[in-house]
Structures are given as structure tokens and as C-alpha cells.
SERO-4910 file (N, C-alpha, C, O; in steps of 0.05 Angstrom, whole numbers):
BEGIN
 pado doro    nc1    nc2    nc3   cac1   cac2   cac3    cc1    cc2    cc3    oc1    oc2    oc3
  Met    A    291   -589   -649    292   -587   -622    291   -555   -619    304   -540   -633
  Ala    A    274   -547   -600    273   -519   -588    298   -511   -578    314   -527   -568
  Leu    A    303   -480   -579    320   -464   -562    307   -450   -540    300   -428   -547
  His    A    301   -456   -513    290   -439   -494    307   -423   -473    327   -430   -461
  Leu    A    293   -399   -472    309   -382   -457    301   -377   -429    279   -368   -427
  Val    A    315   -382   -406    300   -381   -385    314   -355   -373    338   -360   -366
  Thr    A    303   -326   -368    318   -305   -353    312   -311   -328    292   -322   -321
  Gly    A    334   -301   -313    326   -305   -281    335   -336   -274    329   -348   -253
  Gly    A    351   -345   -294    356   -374   -293    377   -383   -275    382   -406   -280
  Ala    A    390   -373   -256    409   -371   -236    388   -376   -213    397   -389   -194
  Gly    A    362   -367   -211    347   -363   -182    337   -394   -173    345   -416   -179
  Phe    A    318   -387   -158    313   -410   -149    288   -431   -169    291   -455   -176
  Val    A    267   -416   -175    249   -425   -196    261   -426   -223    255   -446   -235
  Gly    A    280   -406   -240    288   -410   -258    309   -432   -265    310   -441   -288
  Ser    A    330   -442   -243    345   -463   -248    329   -489   -250    336   -508   -263
  Ile    A    305   -487   -233    298   -514   -234    280   -512   -257    276   -534   -267
  Leu    A    268   -496   -268    261   -493   -300    280   -505   -317    276   -527   -328
  Ala    A    302   -491   -320    321   -497   -333    329   -528   -334    335   -539   -355
  Arg    A    328   -539   -309    337   -567   -306    315   -585   -319    322   -604   -333
  Arg    A    293   -580   -314    278   -593   -324    270   -591   -355    256   -610   -363
  Leu    A    274   -578   -368    276   -572   -396    292   -591   -405    284   -610   -419
  Leu    A    324   -588   -394    341   -607   -404    335   -635   -403    340   -653   -419
  Glu    A    320   -638   -377    309   -671   -377    296   -679   -403    298   -700   -417
  Gln    A    284   -659   -406    263   -666   -431    276   -665   -461    264   -667   -482
  Gly    A    306   -660   -456    319   -663   -489    320   -638   -497    334   -637   -518
  Glu    A    312   -613   -491    314   -586   -502    335   -574   -495    347   -579   -474
  Asp    A    344   -551   -518    362   -535   -518    358   -511   -497    341   -493   -500
  Val    A    373   -512   -479    367   -489   -458    390   -465   -452    414   -470   -446
  Arg    A    378   -440   -456    399   -421   -446    388   -400   -428    367   -388   -432
  Val    A    406   -394   -403    398   -387   -380    416   -352   -386    438   -348   -397
  Phe    A    399   -336   -376    408   -307   -377    404   -298   -346    383   -300   -334
  Asp    A    429   -288   -335    421   -278   -304    444   -254   -302    457   -249   -322
  Met    A    447   -241   -278    466   -224   -269    493   -242   -269    514   -236   -280
  Val    A    490   -262   -257    517   -273   -250    507   -305   -247    484   -312   -242
  His    A    530   -325   -254    528   -349   -251    529   -361   -227    548   -355   -213
  Ser    A    512   -377   -218    514   -390   -188    512   -421   -191    506   -434   -211
  Asp    A    518   -428   -166    519   -463   -166    491   -475   -176    489   -497   -187
  Arg    A    469   -457   -171    442   -470   -180    439   -477   -209    427   -497   -216
  Val    A    448   -463   -225    450   -463   -253    462   -493   -265    486   -496   -269
  Pro    A    446   -511   -269    449   -540   -284    470   -542   -306    471   -527   -325
  Glu    A    488   -561   -302    509   -561   -323    495   -567   -354    474   -580   -353
  Gly    A    502   -561   -377    490   -571   -398    478   -541   -417    473   -537   -441
  Val    A    477   -527   -395    459   -497   -411    481   -476   -421    504   -476   -413
  Gln    A    471   -462   -439    485   -443   -447    479   -419   -427    456   -412   -422
  Met    A    502   -404   -416    497   -386   -392    508   -356   -408    528   -352   -423
  Tyr    A    491   -340   -400    494   -313   -419    488   -294   -391    465   -290   -384
  Ala    A    513   -283   -376    512   -273   -357    510   -239   -367    525   -229   -384
  Gly    A    486   -225   -353    488   -196   -369    464   -179   -343    453   -188   -323
  Asp    A    463   -160   -352    439   -139   -340    420   -142   -361    424   -145   -385
  Met    A    398   -140   -349    378   -140   -372    365   -108   -379    347   -102   -395
  Arg    A    386    -89   -360    376    -56   -369    400    -62   -394    402    -43   -409
  Asp    A    414    -78   -399    435    -72   -424    420    -81   -451    416   -105   -452
  Arg    A    414    -69   -467    402    -76   -493    423    -94   -512    414   -111   -528
  Arg    A    445    -91   -509    459   -106   -526    461   -137   -519    464   -154   -537
  Ala    A    459   -143   -490    465   -166   -477    435   -178   -474    435   -200   -465
  Val    A    413   -168   -480    390   -176   -480    383   -184   -515    368   -202   -522
  Arg    A    396   -170   -530    392   -176   -555    406   -197   -564    397   -213   -580
  His    A    432   -200   -552    446   -226   -563    435   -250   -536    446   -272   -538
  Ala    A    425   -248   -525    407   -264   -511    386   -286   -527    383   -310   -528
  Cys    A    370   -259   -538    352   -272   -550    356   -289   -580    338   -301   -591
  Arg    A    377   -289   -588    383   -288   -619    378   -325   -618    383   -340   -599
  Gly    A    367   -331   -643    356   -360   -647    338   -374   -627    337   -398   -628
  Val    A    322   -360   -607    306   -369   -583    281   -374   -593    267   -355   -599
  Asp    A    273   -396   -596    235   -407   -596    217   -395   -574    198   -380   -576
  Val    A    230   -406   -550    211   -399   -522    226   -384   -505    249   -390   -498
  Val    A    212   -360   -496    226   -349   -467    211   -348   -443    189   -338   -444
  Tyr    A    218   -356   -426    206   -358   -397    219   -330   -386    244   -327   -387
  His    A    205   -314   -378    214   -290   -369    212   -285   -335    193   -273   -325
  Leu    A    231   -296   -323    225   -292   -295    242   -280   -279    242   -280   -254
  Ala    A    262   -267   -298    279   -243   -282    260   -217   -274    243   -207   -290
  Phe    A    267   -206   -245    250   -190   -233    262   -183   -207    270   -202   -194
  Ile    A    265   -161   -198    274   -151   -168    251   -157   -158    229   -150   -168
  Gln    A    257   -177   -128    235   -183   -117    227   -168    -94    240   -149    -88
  Ala    A    204   -177    -80    190   -155    -63    204   -146    -41    201   -123    -32
  Ser    A    224   -168    -29    234   -164     -5    261   -153    -12    278   -156      6
  Ser    A    270   -141    -34    291   -127    -47    300   -101    -32    281    -88    -25
  Lys    A    322    -92    -27    326    -68    -13    342    -42    -28    353    -21    -20
  Asn    A    337    -56    -59    353    -37    -72    330    -12    -76    306    -14    -71
  Val    A    342     10    -85    330     38    -86    307     34   -103    308     15   -120
  Arg    A    280     53   -102    269     58   -119    267     54   -155    251     41   -170
  Ala    A    289     70   -159    293     75   -187    313     51   -204    313     49   -229
  Lys    A    327     37   -187    339     10   -197    322     -5   -198    321    -17   -220
  Arg    A    302    -12   -178    278    -30   -181    262    -32   -205    257    -53   -218
  Trp    A    254     -2   -209    236      3   -237    256     -4   -259    248    -19   -277
  Asn    A    285      7   -260    295      7   -281    295    -24   -291    287    -32   -312
  Ile    A    306    -39   -271    303    -70   -281    286    -79   -287    285    -92   -308
  Asn    A    263    -77   -270    235    -94   -275    222    -87   -301    218   -105   -317
  Phe    A    215    -60   -305    196    -54   -325    218    -52   -350    215    -65   -370
  Lys    A    241    -32   -346    256    -29   -374    273    -51   -383    281    -54   -406
  Gly    A    278    -68   -363    292    -97   -368    266   -111   -382    267   -114   -406
  Thr    A    243   -121   -368    226   -127   -388    216   -121   -417    213   -135   -437
  Lys    A    211    -93   -411    213    -76   -446    231    -84   -463    223    -91   -486
  His    A    261    -86   -455    282    -97   -474    276   -129   -480    277   -135   -504
  Phe    A    271   -148   -463    266   -173   -463    237   -177   -491    238   -191   -511
  Ile    A    217   -165   -482    199   -166   -500    202   -149   -534    189   -156   -553
  Glu    A    220   -128   -533    222   -119   -557    243   -140   -579    238   -147   -602
  Tyr    A    264   -148   -562    288   -162   -575    272   -189   -581    277   -197   -604
  Ser    A    253   -205   -566    247   -223   -565    224   -223   -591    222   -243   -605
  Gln    A    209   -203   -595    202   -201   -622    213   -198   -642    201   -207   -662
  Asp    A    237   -183   -646    253   -179   -666    266   -204   -676    275   -206   -699
  Ala    A    269   -227   -654    277   -252   -661    259   -270   -672    267   -292   -681
  Gly    A    235   -265   -673    215   -281   -681    210   -307   -657    208   -331   -661
  Val    A    209   -293   -630    207   -317   -614    177   -329   -619    161   -313   -629
  Lys    A    170   -350   -615    145   -366   -617    124   -368   -593    100   -374   -595
  Arg    A    140   -360   -569    118   -363   -545    137   -344   -529    161   -342   -534
  Phe    A    122   -327   -507    136   -307   -491    119   -310   -463     98   -299   -457
  Val    A    134   -330   -445    121   -340   -415    128   -317   -400    150   -318   -390
  Leu    A    113   -296   -396    114   -280   -371    100   -286   -345     76   -283   -342
  Val    A    119   -294   -323    111   -293   -299    109   -269   -282    123   -249   -277
  Ser    A     80   -280   -272     73   -250   -259     60   -258   -231     61   -282   -228
  Ser    A     50   -248   -212     43   -244   -186     16   -244   -182      2   -233   -199
  Met    A      1   -260   -158    -23   -253   -152    -29   -226   -135    -51   -218   -127
  Asp    A     -2   -216   -132     -3   -186   -122    -18   -166   -139    -30   -148   -127
  Val    A    -18   -167   -168    -29   -152   -183    -59   -147   -175    -73   -129   -183
  Tyr    A    -68   -168   -157    -96   -166   -150   -101   -149   -130    -83   -147   -113
  Ser    A   -125   -133   -125   -131   -113    -98   -124   -134    -72   -125   -159    -71
  Pro    A   -116   -116    -52   -109   -131    -23   -138   -149    -16   -137   -164      4
  Arg    A   -155   -148    -27   -177   -157    -17   -197   -165    -37   -220   -154    -38
  Pro    A   -188   -189    -57   -198   -196    -81   -225   -214    -68   -232   -225    -47
  Pro    A   -236   -211    -94   -262   -231    -90   -251   -259    -90   -231   -266   -103
  Cys    A   -267   -277    -73   -252   -301    -78   -274   -327    -69   -290   -327    -50
  Pro    A   -268   -345    -87   -235   -352   -107   -232   -333   -128   -248   -330   -146
  Cys    A   -213   -323   -126   -207   -298   -145   -203   -307   -168   -187   -326   -164
  Thr    A   -208   -305   -200   -212   -312   -219   -192   -283   -232   -185   -263   -220
  Glu    A   -188   -292   -261   -168   -272   -273   -189   -239   -284   -181   -217   -294
  Leu    A   -213   -248   -278   -233   -224   -284   -232   -202   -262   -246   -182   -265
  Ala    A   -215   -206   -239   -218   -187   -217   -200   -167   -220   -179   -171   -233
  Ser    A   -204   -144   -210   -193   -119   -216   -163   -121   -210   -157   -135   -191
  Thr    A   -147   -110   -222   -125   -109   -219   -114    -71   -222    -94    -61   -234
  Asp    A   -134    -59   -208   -129    -31   -209   -113    -20   -181   -101      2   -179
  His    A   -114    -39   -161   -104    -36   -142    -86    -57   -134    -96    -74   -119
  Pro    A    -60    -61   -141    -46    -77   -136    -31    -75   -106    -29    -53    -95
  Tyr    A    -21    -99    -94     -7    -93    -76     17    -85    -72     32   -103    -80
  Gly    A     29    -68    -65     56    -49    -59     71    -42    -81     54    -36    -98
  Trp    A     90    -38    -88    114    -28   -110    113    -57   -127    109    -56   -152
  Tyr    A    116    -83   -112    122   -111   -130     96   -110   -148     96   -113   -173
  Gly    A     77   -107   -132     49   -115   -150     45    -93   -170     31    -98   -190
  Arg    A     54    -74   -168     50    -48   -183     68    -53   -211     63    -48   -234
  His    A     88    -64   -202    118    -70   -223     99    -92   -245     95    -87   -269
  Lys    A     90   -117   -229     82   -132   -245     52   -127   -265     44   -138   -285
  Ala    A     44   -106   -250     18   -103   -267     30    -90   -287     29   -102   -308
  Ala    A     44    -65   -287     57    -53   -306     66    -68   -330     59    -61   -353
  Val    A     81    -91   -325     95   -105   -344     79   -117   -361     82   -119   -386
  Glu    A     53   -128   -343     31   -144   -355     14   -125   -378      4   -135   -398
  Arg    A     13   -101   -373     -2    -81   -393     18    -78   -420     10    -74   -443
  Leu    A     42    -80   -411     64    -71   -434     65    -96   -449     74    -92   -472
  Ala    A     58   -119   -443     61   -145   -456     36   -141   -471     36   -144   -495
  Met    A     15   -134   -460     -7   -137   -474    -14   -121   -498    -28   -125   -518
  Glu    A      1   -101   -487      0    -69   -510     16    -85   -535      6    -80   -557
  Tyr    A     33    -98   -534     56   -107   -553     32   -131   -569     27   -133   -593
  His    A     23   -145   -552      1   -167   -567    -18   -153   -585    -16   -156   -609
  Glu    A    -36   -136   -574    -53   -124   -586    -42   -107   -613    -55   -105   -633
  Met    A    -21    -97   -609     -9    -75   -633     -1    -98   -656    -10    -97   -679
  Ser    A     20   -122   -646     27   -139   -667     29   -164   -660     50   -174   -666
  Gly    A     11   -180   -646      5   -206   -642     30   -217   -626     41   -239   -629
  Phe    A     37   -197   -610     59   -216   -595     52   -238   -574     34   -237   -558
  Pro    A     65   -255   -577     57   -286   -569     61   -289   -548     73   -310   -544
  Val    A     55   -271   -522     56   -274   -494     37   -286   -478     13   -281   -482
  Val    A     42   -301   -462     23   -315   -444     32   -310   -411     53   -317   -400
  Thr    A     14   -299   -403     27   -293   -374      9   -317   -352    -12   -330   -356
  Leu    A     26   -316   -334     21   -338   -312     25   -319   -282     47   -309   -277
  Arg    A      5   -316   -265      5   -310   -242      2   -325   -219    -20   -334   -213
  Phe    A     26   -329   -202     33   -346   -181     23   -336   -155     17   -312   -158
  Pro    A     18   -345   -131     20   -334   -105     44   -343    -95     62   -349   -111
  Thr    A     50   -346    -70     81   -355    -53     83   -378    -65     66   -395    -67
  Ile    A    108   -379    -75    118   -411    -85    135   -425    -66    154   -413    -55
  Cys    A    129   -449    -62    147   -464    -35    157   -492    -53    149   -503    -73
  Gly    A    176   -494    -39    192   -516    -50    222   -517    -35    227   -499    -19
  Pro    A    243   -538    -39    265   -543    -31    283   -527    -34    291   -525    -58
  Gly    A    295   -509    -16    314   -493    -24    308   -462    -30    324   -445    -39
  Tyr    A    275   -458    -21    269   -433    -25    276   -407     -5    273   -407     20
  Tyr    A    284   -385    -20    301   -366      1    293   -334      2    303   -316     16
  Ala    A    274   -332    -18    264   -303    -27    248   -291    -12    242   -267    -18
  Arg    A    236   -303      8    221   -282     29    220   -284     49    205   -299     61
  Lys    A    240   -263     64    252   -268     86    228   -269    110    234   -284    129
  Ser    A    210   -259    111    189   -263    128    175   -286    132    167   -293    154
  Leu    A    172   -297    113    170   -333    114    186   -347    129    181   -362    148
  Leu    A    210   -341    119    237   -357    129    237   -349    168    240   -365    187
  Asp    A    231   -319    169    226   -317    200    205   -327    216    207   -329    240
  Leu    A    176   -335    199    162   -354    219    165   -376    216    151   -390    231
  Met    A    185   -391    198    185   -418    207    213   -418    223    220   -439    235
  Asp    A    227   -400    223    237   -404    260    232   -403    275    239   -417    294
  Trp    A    207   -378    276    196   -381    301    179   -405    310    177   -410    334
  Ile    A    168   -419    290    153   -440    293    177   -465    306    171   -478    325
  Ala    A    200   -468    295    216   -492    298    231   -479    324    246   -494    337
  Arg    A    228   -458    332    239   -452    363    222   -453    384    229   -446    406
  Gly    A    195   -462    378    176   -466    399    167   -442    410    157   -444    433
  Arg    A    168   -421    402    156   -400    406    129   -388    409    122   -387    385
  Pro    A    111   -379    423     81   -376    427     78   -366    400     91   -349    388
  Leu    A     52   -382    392     37   -378    363     14   -357    374      0   -363    393
  Ile    A     11   -331    361    -11   -318    360    -17   -318    337     -3   -322    317
  Trp    A    -48   -310    339    -65   -316    314    -91   -285    321   -103   -279    342
  Ile    A    -92   -275    297   -117   -258    302   -141   -274    295   -145   -290    276
  Asp    A   -161   -266    318   -183   -285    322   -206   -271    300   -206   -249    289
  Gly    A   -223   -291    298   -245   -278    274   -251   -311    257   -247   -335    263
  Pro    A   -262   -297    233   -270   -321    216   -236   -330    200   -218   -316    189
  Asp    A   -239   -361    207   -214   -370    189   -220   -367    163   -239   -376    152
  Ile    A   -196   -348    149   -187   -335    122   -178   -363    108   -173   -385    118
  Arg    A   -176   -355     85   -162   -381     70   -147   -371     51   -152   -350     40
  Cys    A   -123   -388     45    -95   -376     31    -84   -392      8    -89   -416      8
  Asp    A    -72   -384     -8    -63   -401    -25    -34   -396    -23    -25   -373    -23
  Phe    A    -14   -428    -20     12   -427    -27     13   -447    -56     -5   -464    -59
  Val    A     36   -443    -77     32   -460    -93     67   -479    -91     88   -468    -83
  His    A     67   -501    -99     91   -520    -93    104   -518   -116     90   -510   -135
  Ile    A    132   -523   -121    147   -513   -140    141   -527   -165    142   -517   -187
  Asp    A    134   -560   -158    125   -572   -180     99   -570   -195     94   -580   -217
  Asp    A     84   -557   -183     59   -546   -197     66   -521   -211     52   -513   -229
  Val    A     94   -504   -203    100   -482   -215    114   -491   -237    105   -481   -258
  Ile    A    127   -503   -241    138   -511   -264    126   -526   -284    134   -523   -307
  Gln    A    102   -544   -277     85   -551   -292     68   -531   -310     63   -531   -334
  Gly    A     62   -517   -293     49   -488   -311     63   -475   -330     53   -466   -350
  Leu    A     86   -475   -324    106   -458   -337    115   -481   -363    118   -472   -386
  Leu    A    118   -499   -359    122   -518   -383    100   -518   -406    105   -515   -429
  Leu    A     67   -524   -391     47   -524   -409     40   -491   -424     24   -486   -442
  Ala    A     55   -474   -410     52   -444   -421     69   -446   -443     61   -436   -464
  Gly    A     91   -459   -443    109   -456   -466    107   -466   -495    118   -459   -516
  Arg    A     88   -488   -489     79   -502   -513     50   -496   -511     39   -512   -525
  Ala    A     34   -481   -501     11   -470   -510     -1   -469   -532     14   -458   -549
  Pro    A    -27   -476   -544    -42   -474   -562    -42   -436   -571    -42   -418   -554
  Asp    A    -43   -434   -597    -43   -412   -605    -69   -393   -593    -65   -369   -588
  Lys    A    -90   -403   -590   -107   -385   -564    -99   -381   -541   -112   -363   -531
  Ala    A    -83   -387   -528    -68   -380   -502    -57   -357   -508    -46   -345   -489
  Gly    A    -55   -345   -532    -33   -319   -540    -50   -299   -529    -74   -299   -533
  Gly    A    -39   -280   -514    -50   -247   -503    -72   -257   -474    -87   -241   -464
  Gln    A    -68   -286   -466    -89   -291   -442    -71   -295   -416    -50   -308   -418
  Val    A    -77   -285   -393    -72   -291   -366    -85   -307   -355   -109   -308   -360
  Phe    A    -69   -327   -332    -76   -350   -326    -74   -353   -294    -51   -344   -290
  Asn    A    -82   -357   -278    -77   -359   -244    -72   -386   -248    -87   -402   -259
  Val    A    -44   -392   -235    -38   -419   -232    -27   -427   -199     -5   -422   -190
  Ser    A    -48   -438   -186    -44   -437   -161    -40   -470   -149    -29   -486   -164
  Cys    A    -50   -477   -124    -44   -505   -115    -81   -515   -122    -99   -503   -134
  Ser    A    -81   -534   -114   -107   -557   -116   -128   -544    -90   -151   -545    -97
  Glu    A   -123   -533    -65   -139   -528    -49   -119   -508    -30    -95   -510    -24
  Pro    A   -143   -487    -21   -131   -467     -5   -126   -485     27   -131   -508     32
  Ala    A   -116   -466     43   -110   -471     73   -109   -447     91    -99   -425     87
  Thr    A   -125   -457    116   -124   -429    135    -97   -428    148    -81   -447    149
  Pro    A    -93   -407    157    -64   -399    168    -65   -415    199    -44   -418    211
  Val    A    -84   -422    208    -82   -438    236    -77   -471    226    -66   -490    238
  Ala    A    -87   -470    198    -84   -497    201    -56   -504    190    -47   -524    201
  Leu    A    -40   -492    169    -13   -485    165      6   -489    192     28   -500    193
  Met    A     -7   -480    208     13   -470    235     11   -496    255     28   -503    272
  Lys    A    -10   -507    251    -13   -534    260     -4   -557    254     -2   -576    270
  Ala    A      2   -557    224     18   -572    211     46   -575    211     58   -596    210
  Cys    A     53   -555    213     83   -551    224     94   -563    248    114   -578    249
  Leu    A     72   -553    271     74   -564    294     74   -600    292     90   -616    303
  His    A     57   -602    281     55   -634    279     83   -652    268     93   -673    277
  His    A     89   -636    248    114   -647    235    142   -645    258    160   -662    258
  Leu    A    140   -622    275    159   -628    295    151   -643    317    168   -645    335
  Gly    A    129   -654    321    122   -668    342    114   -651    366    118   -660    389
  Arg    A    105   -629    362    101   -615    387     66   -604    393     52   -595    375
  Arg    A     61   -607    411     34   -586    411     32   -568    434     35   -571    458
  Met    A     26   -544    415     29   -521    430      3   -514    426     -9   -525    408
  Pro    A    -11   -492    443    -35   -476    438    -25   -453    421     -4   -441    425
  Ile    A    -45   -445    400    -47   -417    384    -64   -403    401    -87   -406    408
  Ile    A    -45   -384    408    -62   -367    424    -81   -338    403    -71   -326    384
  Arg    A   -105   -333    411   -113   -324    397   -125   -298    404   -137   -296    426
  Val    A   -120   -272    383   -128   -246    402   -149   -229    392   -149   -226    367
  Pro    A   -164   -218    404   -182   -204    395   -178   -190    365   -160   -173    364
  Arg    A   -194   -194    343   -188   -183    316   -182   -157    312   -160   -152    303
  Glu    A   -196   -141    316   -194   -104    312   -166    -96    323   -147    -87    310
  Pro    A   -169   -102    356   -138    -93    373   -116   -107    352   -100    -94    339
  Gly    A   -118   -135    350   -100   -151    338    -90   -133    308    -66   -127    308
  Ile    A   -102   -128    290   -100   -124    266    -86    -96    274    -62    -94    266
  Ala    A    -96    -70    289    -82    -45    295    -58    -51    305    -39    -38    296
  Leu    A    -50    -71    324    -28    -77    335     -5    -83    312     17    -72    310
  Ala    A    -13   -100    300      5   -111    278     11    -86    260     34    -82    253
  Arg    A    -10    -67    250     -2    -51    236     21    -32    249     40    -23    236
  Leu    A     15    -28    275     34    -11    290     60    -24    289     78     -9    282
  Met    A     65    -45    293     89    -64    298    107    -60    267    132    -57    265
  Thr    A     89    -61    245    104    -57    220    116    -27    215    139    -22    211
  Arg    A     97     -9    216    108     22    217    132     24    231    151     37    221
  Thr    A    136      9    260    158     18    271    183     -4    274    199     -9    292
  Asn    A    177    -14    248    196    -37    244    203    -56    262    225    -69    262
  Ile    A    184    -60    281    179    -81    306    178   -113    287    190   -134    290
  Leu    A    164   -108    272    158   -137    256    164   -127    229    155   -106    220
  Asp    A    180   -145    216    192   -145    193    172   -153    170    170   -176    162
  Phe    A    159   -134    162    138   -149    144    128   -129    126    118   -110    137
  Pro    A    129   -130     96    117   -101     94     89    -98     87     74   -112     73
  Pro    A     85    -75    102     57    -61    113     33    -67     95     11    -76    101
  Glu    A     42    -58     66     20    -61     45     15    -97     41     -1   -103     23
  Gln    A     24   -114     52     15   -138     51      6   -150     74      3   -174     73
  Leu    A      2   -135     97    -13   -142    124    -36   -158    117    -39   -178    130
  Asp    A    -57   -152     95    -78   -155     91    -78   -186     90    -95   -200    100
  Tyr    A    -57   -193     78    -55   -230     66    -60   -241     95    -74   -262     96
  Leu    A    -51   -230    119    -56   -247    142    -87   -251    159    -93   -268    175
  Phe    A   -106   -225    144   -135   -215    156   -150   -226    139   -173   -232    147
  Tyr    A   -147   -230    121   -171   -228     94   -166   -251     76   -142   -256     72
  Asp    A   -183   -264     64   -183   -285     41   -163   -275     17   -164   -254      5
  Asn    A   -146   -295     15   -134   -293    -15   -125   -318    -22   -103   -328    -15
  Phe    A   -148   -332    -41   -145   -354    -55   -155   -352    -82   -174   -337    -88
  Tyr    A   -142   -366    -98   -153   -361   -132   -161   -386   -144   -158   -408   -134
  Ser    A   -171   -380   -167   -185   -399   -186   -162   -403   -207   -150   -387   -221
  Ser    A   -159   -432   -203   -144   -447   -233   -161   -451   -256   -150   -452   -277
  Asp    A   -188   -454   -256   -194   -469   -273   -192   -462   -302   -190   -479   -319
  Lys    A   -192   -437   -305   -177   -424   -328   -155   -444   -348   -154   -456   -369
  Ala    A   -141   -436   -322   -114   -460   -333   -116   -493   -341   -104   -507   -357
  Arg    A   -139   -498   -318   -139   -524   -331   -153   -528   -350   -149   -550   -361
  Lys    A   -175   -511   -363   -190   -517   -388   -180   -506   -408   -195   -509   -427
  Thr    A   -152   -490   -412   -139   -483   -432   -115   -495   -435   -108   -507   -455
  Leu    A    -99   -493   -410    -69   -504   -410    -69   -536   -404    -48   -549   -406
  Gly    A    -91   -545   -398    -88   -578   -386    -71   -572   -358    -54   -589   -352
  Tyr    A    -74   -556   -344    -57   -553   -311    -70   -567   -289    -93   -562   -284
  Glu    A    -58   -583   -275    -73   -605   -261    -53   -599   -236    -32   -610   -233
  Pro    A    -63   -581   -220    -43   -581   -193    -49   -609   -174    -70   -622   -171
  Arg    A    -22   -612   -164    -25   -635   -152    -23   -635   -119    -30   -654   -105
  Phe    A    -14   -609   -111     -9   -603    -83    -30   -585    -71    -38   -565    -84
  Thr    A    -39   -590    -47    -54   -573    -31    -35   -547    -18    -11   -550    -15
  Ala    A    -47   -522    -12    -30   -507      1    -20   -515     29     -1   -504     41
  Glu    A    -34   -537     38    -17   -551     67      1   -562     57     23   -558     67
  Glu    A     -2   -579     35     20   -600     26     51   -582     15     75   -588     15
  Ala    A     37   -558      6     64   -542     -5     86   -531     21    111   -534     22
  Val    A     67   -519     41     76   -505     58     91   -522     76    107   -512     91
  Ile    A     86   -554     77     98   -569    102    125   -585     84    144   -593     97
  Glu    A    124   -587     61    145   -589     44    170   -570     44    193   -577     39
  Leu    A    158   -542     51    180   -523     50    190   -524     81    214   -524     86
  Phe    A    174   -525    100    188   -525    125    198   -552    130    214   -555    149
  Arg    A    191   -570    117    208   -597    124    236   -594    106    257   -599    118
  Ser    A    236   -589     90    264   -583     75    277   -558     84    301   -557     79
  Tyr    A    268   -538     97    275   -514    104    298   -520    135    320   -508    137
  Leu    A    289   -537    153    306   -543    174    329   -549    170    345   -535    181
  Pro    A    338   -569    157    363   -583    150    385   -564    134    409   -568    136
  Gln    A    370   -538    115    389   -529    102    384   -499    116    390   -479    103
  Arg    A    376   -497    138    373   -473    152    396   -452    142    390   -433    127
  Thr    A    420   -456    150    437   -440    142    449   -432    120    459   -409    118
  Ser    A    450   -448    102    456   -442     72    431   -428     62    434   -410     46
  Ile    A    406   -433     71    382   -416     54    381   -385     68    375   -367     53
  Arg    A    387   -381     98    391   -355    108    411   -338     90    404   -318     79
  Ala    A    435   -348     89    458   -335     70    446   -333     43    452   -313     31
  Lys    A    431   -347     31    422   -332      3    400   -309     12    400   -288     -1
  Ala    A    386   -312     32    366   -300     33    379   -272     46    370   -251     37
  Lys    A    395   -271     60    412   -251     71    429   -231     41    428   -207     43
  Asn    A    437   -240     24    450   -233      0    433   -226    -23    440   -214    -43
  Tyr    A    406   -237    -16    383   -227    -36    385   -197    -43    368   -187    -58
***
């Protein structure tokens, strides 16, 4: 029986992954800053800071597979230096001590934010990562390069997975998405930028867990490779808004505004903090962002079960009855 270490295992994705591994009869160790009610019973809980070498070394002892999810997320208000120290230096510690411990597989969780703001679509793993989205994308791209350097120098057994926005019951990490769901639920006017119907990806938590588990037991040929893990079919933002309205039993018009003035107004609203949305991520709203998972299908055996629309609808459906608790988690995130 293998010992699996889930870093960030007290978070949304990490806690679900830990629970799934336990259900499969595996031994599971969780590393996170603090214990939380999301951590399932039956795991070995290691509370610590990934900037602390001793804590990381202790957590890696005897481990066979590492799933590295611990990372300061894009919505964090932490100062720049702290974000970098945790994300980059902390990941470096886990890579170093995983290698020392003889870990057989290191699954690095990355993001589609490593791609440029307007990638060629459907975007494959061959697309450029020279101009990632915002500081979060830059951090993810930096740790990907770091892990690849270790793989090239010493055969470090890393498999990197890139995900779009993850949807599932209890999701709390992206405040702008929660705000949008509140806006729809309150019946406020829906406004969209006119022009071509862009397509975008969201991925369901069950597909995310499938991808992680497959990467954890991937064949040796997967070592040193990067995989997009996304939905079975992209959706248009207008279709997503209509689907949410349909779930509420409402029929409201979606007001379309001219494209160029609408984009200019949105950028102004983010710069003046009227719109609480990272300015560098506005292109997600205006241009295609959908991704090919063909490589993961062929090499890992990944088969996404949910479309982008199905993923968002389940997120919306589960959010409404849990709104108070989810908003509280988001506030303290």
C-alpha cells in the first residue's frame, strides 16, 4: 500500500482528493497550514508552513506519491513577497525533499493561466507560456520550469496538470465568480459584450480528481510531461448565464452592449475598483479560452464526464443553499 501526500489537503480540491484516496484504501498524509473541518478522518495530518524546510522534510519521509496543490491563489491579498516565498520557495522545498525521499511520482498542479491571455484555441500544451496571466500565472509558470529543470537534471518523476477554473459543491476560492452568481440569483440585469460568441472552459471537480488520480499512477513515459485537464465541451458565457437563469426558473433578457465601448468600460471599472475583478484576467471575458485534453486522454486515459455548462450549473445549484458558509470561507481566504 502506497503512502500519498496531499499538500494543501485542507483546501477545496485537496480535501476531496484525500477523501477519494482513502476510499480507495490508500494511506494518506495531508500537509497544510492549519487543520480544517474539510480534512477527512483517517489521514495523517501534518500542520506546517511550506517555507519551513524542516516541516517539509518531515512531511515527505516515507512518501510514495506527492500531489502538490498547496499554493497562494489568485484572489489572495497577501503582499507580493509573501506570495512568491510561499509559492516558489515552498514548492522548491517539496521538490527537493521529495527527491531526497525517493518519491515515485510528483504530481504538480498548475493552471491554464500559464498560457498567454489569448491562446490559440483549442489550446494545446504546445502553446506559448512566455506571457502568462497575471502574477498567479507567472508563479505557476515558474514552478513548472523549476520542476522540469529537476526532471532534466536528475529524472525527477514530475507530471504536471493544468486546470481551468474548477467547479464543485463548496467551491469558495474565486470571489469574482461568487459575486457573479449572487448577481444572477438576485435577478439583476445581465449585461454582455456584443460580438462573436466566445467559448470558455470550466472543469468539474470530479474530472479534476480523475485527472489527479490518473497522474498519480501514470506510466513512466508521463514523467516530465505536461497535460491539460479540462471539460468535455466548452460553453459560451451567454449560454452559461441562460442556464443559471433556467435553473432559477426565470426568463430575463441579456442586454448586449457594443463590443469596443463595452471592453473599454470594463477595463476602466477594474482600474477604478468599481468592478472587483483582476484587470489582467479581463481577456477571459472577451476572447476564446478553451483547451484540448487530447494528450491527457491518450497518455493518462483521462475521459472528462462533464461539459463546461454542466460544471457551472452544478456549482451554481450547490452554491445557493450554502451561500452563507461559502462566503465566510471566501472572506477569510
